[in-house]
C-alpha positions in Angstrom: -5.5 -22.5 1.0 -9.0 -21.9 -0.4 -10.8 -18.5 -0.5 -13.5 -16.7 -2.3 -12.7 -14.8 -5.5 -15.0 -11.9 -6.1 -14.2 -11.7 -9.8 -14.9 -15.3 -10.5 -17.7 -15.5 -7.9 -16.6 -18.9 -6.7 -14.3 -20.5 -4.1 -10.9 -21.0 -5.6 -7.5 -22.1 -4.5 -5.1 -19.3 -3.5 -1.5 -19.2 -4.9 1.3 -17.4 -3.2 -0.8 -17.2 0.0 0.8 -15.6 3.0 -0.5 -15.5 6.6 -0.5 -12.1 8.2 -2.0 -10.3 11.2 -4.4 -7.5 10.8 -4.3 -4.2 12.8 -7.0 -5.5 15.2 -4.9 -8.7 16.0 -6.9 -11.2 13.9 -5.1 -13.6 11.6 -5.7 -13.5 7.9 -4.4 -14.9 4.6 -3.7 -13.0 1.4 -3.0 -14.5 -2.0 -3.9 -14.5 -5.7 -6.6 -16.4 -7.6 -5.2 -19.2 -9.7 -7.7 -18.5 -12.6 -7.8 -14.7 -13.0 -4.9 -13.5 -10.8 -7.1 -11.2 -8.7 -6.1 -10.5 -5.1 -7.9 -12.7 -2.5 -8.2 -12.2 1.2 -9.5 -14.6 3.9 -10.0 -14.0 7.6 -8.8 -17.0 9.7 -9.6 -18.1 13.2 -7.5 -16.9 16.2 -5.4 -20.1 16.4 
């Protein structure tokens, strides 16, 4: 899964990504940047 890394300032591939549901009911993905290891977060559609 691909997301935006704030530290690298570029779209990168997420490793160890896990899908989760936020408090408001929306789906999201959380993982780590493959380059720098910073936490990444991406809001997904409601599929």
